[in-house]
ZAKE-864246 format. One record per residue (C-alpha): residue in one letter; x, y, z. Coordinates in steps of 0.001 Angstrom, whole numbers, plus 524288, in hexadecimal, padded with zeros to 5 digits. Example, Ala and Ser with C-alpha at 12.3 -4.5 7.8 and 13.67 -1.06 7.14 Angstrom:
a8300C7EE6C81E78
s835667FBDC81BE4
END
This chain:
x38F41A94864BF5E
x382D3A993F4C5FE
x3837EA99174D4BF
x37769A940D4DC53
x36F0CA9F1F4E0D3
x36B1EAA0C64EF38
x35D48A9FD34F3A1
x3555FAABDC4F73F
x357D9AA9F3505F3
x36662AA9EE503CF
x365ACAB5FB4FB21
x35DE8ABD235059C
x367B7AB9CD51088
x37360ABD9150869
x36D40ACA1450327
x36A2FACE395110C
x378ABACC4B5140A
x37C5DAD4C850843
x3727FADF8650A9A
x3720AADF6E51924
x3636BADDEF51A2A
x35A0EAE8CA51CCF
x34DF5AEF145171A
x34CCAAF22450894
x3565EAE7E950424
x34D92ADDEF4FE53
x34E77AD8F04F060
x34454AD4D24E667
x33F65AC6BD4E8A4
x33DF0ABCB84DDFC
x347D1AC2574D4A1
x352D7AB9B24CFFA
x360FDABD8D4CD07
x36292AC4F34C05A
x353E3AC9864C09A
x3550FAD3794CBC0
x357A8AE1914C89C
x35635AECB94D25E
x35195AFA4E4CF91
x35AC1B05F24D195
x35780B0BF64DEF6
x34D99B16E84E06A
x35149B19904EEA9
x35DEBB17574F60F
x35DB2B08694F660
x361AAAFF574EB78
x3592AAF3CF4E860
x35F58AE7194EDB2
x35F27AD9074E9C5
x36456ACC344EED9
x3712EAC8AD4E876
x36AC4ABBDD4E3BE
x3609FAC3734DC7D
x36B63ACA094D520
x37291ABD5A4D234
x37CA3ABD884DD41
x37F3FAB5784E93A
x37D35ABD184F5DB
x38891AB72D4FDA3
x39244AB8DC4F2A2
x38DB6AC6ED4F0F1
x38F7AAC90A4FF76
x39D55AC38D4FDFF
x3A045ACDF94F398
x39A99AD8C44FC4F
x3A26CAD46D507D2
x3AED2AD42C4FF2B
x3AC47AE20E4FAD4
x3AA6CAE684508E1
x3B71DAE03D50C80
x3BDF6AE8CF5027E
x3B958AF5BC507BD
x3AD41AF6AE4FFBB
x3A519AFED6508E8
x398F3AFE52500A2
x3953CAF4114F65F
x388E1AF2ED4EE80
x3864CAE85E4E46E
x37B05AE9A14DAB9
x375DEAE05A4D0A4
x36A94AE3924C7BC
x3696BAF0224CF7B
x3671EAE8B84DC07
x36F8DAEAD04E80D
x373E7ADCE34EAD7
x37F29ADEFB4F440
x38501AE8E24FD5F
x39142AE9E750567
x390D1AE8065144A
x39364AF6AA5171D
x389BCAFC2050CE3
x37FCDB009351744
x38A27B094351D79
x39091B0DFE510C6
x38600B0EF25066A
x38181B1CA750A29
x38EBBB22BB50C65
x39491B2B0C50160
x3A17AB25474FD50
x3ABD8B2AE34F43A
x3AB0EB22164E850
x3B6E1B28884E261
x3B857B25B74D3B2
x3AAFCB1F934D2E2
x3A75EB2E3D4D21A
x3AD6BB2E8D4C499
x3A351B24DD4BF70
x39849B2CEF4C548
x39DDCB39034BE72
x39D54B30A44B21A
x38EBDB2E504B45B
x38CB3B3D344B602
x3942CB3F8A4A918
x38B18B35C64A2B4
x37EEAB3C8F4A7A8
x383F1B49884A2CC
x38732B4338495D1
x379AEB3D5C4953A
x37411B4A8E49707
x37C11B505048C37
x3839FB59294959B
x3909BB5269494CA
x39733B4E6F48827
x3A04DB432848B41
x3A7B4B44A547E87
x3A9E9B533E48049
x3B672B59D4484EB
x3B511B5FD549247
x3B7BFB6CF848BF2
x3A909B6D0F4890F
x3A631B6DF8497A9
x3B1C3B74B349E5E
x3B0D5B83674A0EE
x3B8CAB8BCA497BD
x3C6FDB8CE649B85
x3C6EAB81114A49A
x3D0DDB774B4A016
x3DA1BB780349477
x3D5EAB7307486D6
x3DC7CB65CF488BE
x3D4EFB632A4955A
x3C84DB685E48FD6
x3C971B5E9F4847D
x3C803B535D48DFD
x3BAB8B4CBE48B47
x3B008B48B6494C9
x3B240B3AB849089
x3C0CBB3BE14936E
x3BCEDB3F6F4A168
x3B320B342B4A236
x3BD07B2A2149D5E
x3C895B2F724A55D
x3CFC7B32AA498E7
x3D1A0B415049AB7
x3E08EB3F61499AD
x3E2F4B47934A5F8
x3EE14B43874AE91
x3E9A1B3C1A4BAD0
x3ED9BB3C114C8E9
x3E30BB344C4CF56
x3E7AEB35F34DD1F
x3EA2CB44A34DB98
x3DD0DB46B54D47E
x3D5C7B3F194DE9A
x3DCAEB43DD4EB0F
x3D927B520D4E8E9
x3CAD9B4E414E7E3
x3CB37B45DB4F429
x3D0DBB50E14FC93
x3CA71B58C14F55E
x3D1D1B649B4F09E
x3CF0CB64CE4E1E7
x3CBA6B72964DD54
x3C47FB6E594D107
x3C76CB60834CCAB
x3C183B61294BF0D
x3C90EB6D534BB75
x3D573B675C4C1AA
x3D475B5C8E4B799
x3D5E1B66A94AD23
x3E362B69E44B24B
x3E872B5BC54B1C8
x3F171B59004A660
x3EEF9B4E7A49C48
x3F674B41A049C56
x3EECDB3C8D49078
x3E66BB41E5485B3
x3D7D9B41D5489E3
x3D10CB35034862F
x3DD82B2D6B483FC
x3E00CB26A7490F3
x3D89AB22EC49D54
x3DDEEB29BF4A9B2
x3D5E7B289B4B5F6
x3D4DAB36414BB4A
x3CD56B3C9C4C629
x3CE45B4AB44C119
x3C8D9B45C84B40E
x3BBCAB42A64BA28
x3BB6EB4F2A4C240
x3BC94B56134B543
x3B181B4E0B4AFBF
x3A8D6B51A94BB47
x3ABC8B5FD14B8FB
x3A890B5E8A4AA61
x39BF5B57D04AD82
x39812B62D94B68E
x39B16B6CD14ABD4
x39378B64DC4A1F1
x38717B63AE4AA90
x3880CB715D4B03D
x386D1B6DB74BE9E
x38E43B67854C9B5
x390CDB59194C780
x38A60B54B14D43F
x37DC6B5BAC4D148
x37D63B54D34C426
x38106B47B54CA4C
x37656B487B4D45D
x36B97B4C854CB01
x36F15B43CE4BF92
x375CEB37C04C5A5
x37513B364D4D46B
x36775B3AF94D6EB
x36095B32EE4CC64
x3665BB26464D248
x362EBB29A84E01B
x36FB9B2FA04E58A
x36C57B3B6B4EDC0
x3746DB47C54EE3B
x376E0B45BF4FCDB
x37CA2B38434FAE3
x389EBB3BA14F5B5
x394FCB45544F5A0
x39CDDB482B4E937
x3A8E0B506A4EBA0
x3ABD2B5CB84E42A
x3B900B63524E240
x3BB65B70F14E7E8
x3B571B77804DC16
x3A8F3B706F4DEE1
x3A9FFB66E74D303
x3A6DDB58504D587
x3B1A4B4E574D506
x3B00FB449D4CA3D
x3BAABB3AC24CDA4
x3B625B37594DB5C
x3B064B3C494E849
x3A24BB38A74E6B2
x39E35B335B4F3EF
x391BEB2BB24F183
x38B74B21544F9BD
x38D28B135A4F461
x37E43B12184F3EE
x37DF5B1D3B4EA33
x38A0FB18C54E2B5
x3828EB0C1D4DFD9
x37815B14454D956
x38220B19B34D026
x386E1B0BF64CD7E
x378E2B071D4CB1A
x3766FB12434C1B8
x38222B0E8C4B977
x37ECFB00104BA41
x37133B03784B523
x376B3B0A6A4A914
x3747DB18084AED7
x3661CB16104B1AA
x35F15B179D4BE8A
x35142B130D4C078
x34F1CB141B4B1E7
x354CFB21B94B06D
x36171B23DC4A8B6
x36B3CB2B0C4B153
x37754B28A84A8FD
x37577B23F749AE4
x378F7B166E495B9
x3809DB1D7B48B15
x38920B243E494F6
x38B4CB189949DA6
x38F0EB10B7491BF
x3998BB1A8148EBA
x39DDCB1B3349D3B
x39F21B0C6A49E35
x3A63FB0A8049152
x3B52AB096A491A6
x3BBE7B15DB48D22
x3C5DBB158F4821F
x3D126B170748B8E
x3CD51B0DC649672
x3C56DB00FD4956C
x3C2A8B02144A3F8
x3BCB0B0FA94A3D8
x3B0FAB167249E2B
x3AB7CB238D4A2E9
x3B077B22EF4B0C8
x3AC42B14D04B2B3
x3B53BB09084B3AF
x3B13CAFE904AA05
x3B2ECAEFD34A988
x3BA87AE58B4B0F0
x3C85DAE7D44B5B9
x3C68FAF6684B564
x3C875AFED24C1D5
x3C2E5AF6464CCA1
x3BA48AEE1F4C37E
x3BE7CADFE34C5E6
x3C40FAD9784B9D0
x3B97CACF0E4B8CB
x3ADC5AD83A4B94A
x3A4F6AD8514AD33
x3A931AE0834A165
x39D9BAEA2D4A358
x3A1DEAEDCC4B166
x3A3B6AFC0D4B3F7
x3A65EB03404C069
x3A80DB0FFC4C7FD
x3B4AAB0F314CFAD
x3BA31B17C04DABD
x3C5FFB18554E3D2
x3C551B0F194EF3D
x3BD28B05764E760
x3B083B0CBC4E5B3
x3A908B05A24DB1D
x39CBDB047F4D32C
x39D7FAF7F84CAED
x3934FAF6064C056
x3926EAE9204B8D7
x38745AEA304AF3C
x3882FADC414AA42
x3857DAD7294B7FE
x37C0BAE24C4BB69
x38545AE41B4C73F
x38901AF02C4CEBD
x392D1AF0A34DA0B
x39543AFD2E4E170
x39F09AFE854EC6A
x3A684B08C64F3FB
x3B17DB07344FE23
x3BFCBB0921500C3
x3C937B017F4F844
x3C9D4AF3664FDC7
x3D36DAED404F4A9
x3DB6CAE1E74FA37
x3E942AE29A4F518
x3F759AE0344F8E8
x3FC0EAEC234F138
x3F89BAF6C24FAAF
x3F2B5B03B84F6A1
x3F6A2B01EF4E8A3
x3EFD7AF5024E81C
x3E368AFAEA4EE10
x3E30BB04DC4E2F8
x3E69DAFB8E4D7CC
x3DED5AEF9B4DB95
x3D164AF5DD4DD63
x3CB82AEAE94D50A
x3CEDFAE0D14DF7A
x3C2BBAE4244E771
x3B970AE3E64DBAE
x3BFABAD7714D6DA
x3BD9AACFE54E36D
x3AFD9AD6044E5DD
x3AA72AD3104D84C
x3B07BAC59A4D8EF
x3A7E4AC3394E4D4
x39C79ACA0A4DF1B
x39C84AC27D4D286
x39D3AAB5D84D9DD
x39034AB9CB4DFEF
x38930AB9674D2AA
x38117AAD834CFDE
x387E1AAD714C290
x39534AB3D14C53F
x39814ABD124BA18
x3A684AB9664B93F
x3AEBEAAE2A4BE34
x3B5E8AB0284CB03
x3C14EAB91F4C765
x3C976AB5604D32C
x3CFD2ABDE54DD36
x3D54CACB444D973
x3E3C7ACAE84D615
x3EB4FAD7734D807
x3F251ADB674CB76
x3FFB8AE1D34CBD4
x3FF81AEE9A4D305
x40158AF9D64C94B
x3FB44B05144D124
x403A3B119F4CF45
x3FF6FB1C7B4D862
x40800B26674D116
x3FDDCB264E4C5FF
x3F351B2B944CEF6
x3F9B9B37E84D475
x3FD70B44294CD37
x40322B4F354D554
x3FFAAB59E14CB5E
x3F157B561E4CBD1
x3F19FB56CD4DA9D
x3F86BB640E4DAC6
x3EEB4B698A4D0D7
x3E402B69FA4DB21
x3EBBCB74964E1FC
x3EE37B7C0B4D541
x3FC2EB77304D4D6
x403BDB700B4CA4E
x40210B6DD44BB8B
x3F4E0B67664BC43
x3EE1AB727E4C3E4
x3E2DAB78784BCA0
x3E55FB87104BAD5
x3DE4AB8EA44C58E
x3DAD1B82C04CDC9
x3E091B80834DB0D
x3DC74B7D214E8C6
x3D571B89EC4EAB1
x3CE82B8C7C4DE14
x3CC1DB875D4D045
x3C7C3B8EB54C462
x3C654B9AE44CD0B
x3BC93B94054D5C6
x3BEF8B92E54E450
x3BF41B84B84E96C
x3B836B7EB64F4E6
x3C0C4B79805000A
x3C415B6AF05001A
x3B934B6209505C3
x3AF33B6D18505B7
x3A669B658E4FC59
x3A51CB5990504EC
x39938B57C950DB3
x39AE4B535151BF7
x39FF1B454D51D42
x3A566B443050F5B
x3B3F1B41455104D
x3BAA4B3C7A5040A
x3B5F4B2E1E504F3
x3A7FEB2E82509E3
x39D4EB36C95103C
x399B3B339351E3A
x39323B3A2F52982
x3858EB3EAD52EA6
x385E4B4CA05295A
x3797EB4E0452118
x381DCB549B51666
x389FCB483A514EE
x386B3B406150908
x381A7B329F509F1
x37559B2A9C508C4
x36DD8B2E5551518
END
């Protein structure tokens, strides 16, 4: 059933409520819903449109935004047809602040792998033996393929808490090489196992393939072309100077939305191909071992924090604490948010970790109700399934000890002081002023952020 549309005056009032008024926030006049399409930004500001011009009701959209804010979404941006149609109430305070997007970083590494593949510098089907220096890693580890790393099917044993904790502190000597000391639980390519070290190894392999530090390549080939400046963000490196792949990219939400818009536009920016359609098709196609996963992207409804009623073509970037980029091509819809958890549950900490979908379920329920033609019937309130979270699966003591050169998983010659005969930087030495694990704050001119 089609809901009656508001008049222009009502649209203006509600849009002012959503965007907070101010200069530079007008939208094109005389364009009806479904016809409007905004250009990708040339400067810092996204083009905006009234929700009604994109086929949504302003007040209902505002309800969705307020709900998200009530669940610790510190920054929310909603785009339709490339137009920014709604923002969270704290966006003006948070949009310019670099925020650790955690495992969203994995999807960005995937984009970099795609660019290197497009340029013929990285062979996705090749074993990493092609890129690793002689003598680094045994033959079994060197036989892992680049695609195994992209699909999280390397077969390496996982210990998510142990893998992540040593990066958060950070004390990792050389995370990519440390992965080569982790034993196998499964043959490569046979089973999906969500690993952090796996993606650090991928970042290292990409660096070897392109012949330069990952962040230099990222700035020149990905960030710079879409308007993300080098002073905007901080991307942590381990103590050997190599960039983490699994997390620790601290990037302002206003820039994260550019990366979301790039993927939502099939890898193109202002008519220029940044990442090829061919790669993004592979990246957003389910792997043989997990229908929910492609090349470091989560795919489809009921996967990760993608609500179960979302359209089948939905894909997302997902990070700890509910950092998300949701792309729904069939609706030409992009939602980007950052924050600190926010799940409402009666199951304590375990429920917060297991029921991450609760926030997206209730938010998209509200958002879809704002559409003039709701894309799905009301799915009803979120119902918590039985609690099955098992923390023991996420910690491996041997992986933690390996950082210090101890235990069976330690890579020979790597410890807290040196790795591969190379002295290591002290912990935290890489971070600029104001960057502390979660975000970058402060007035120091060396502190990243959109200024």
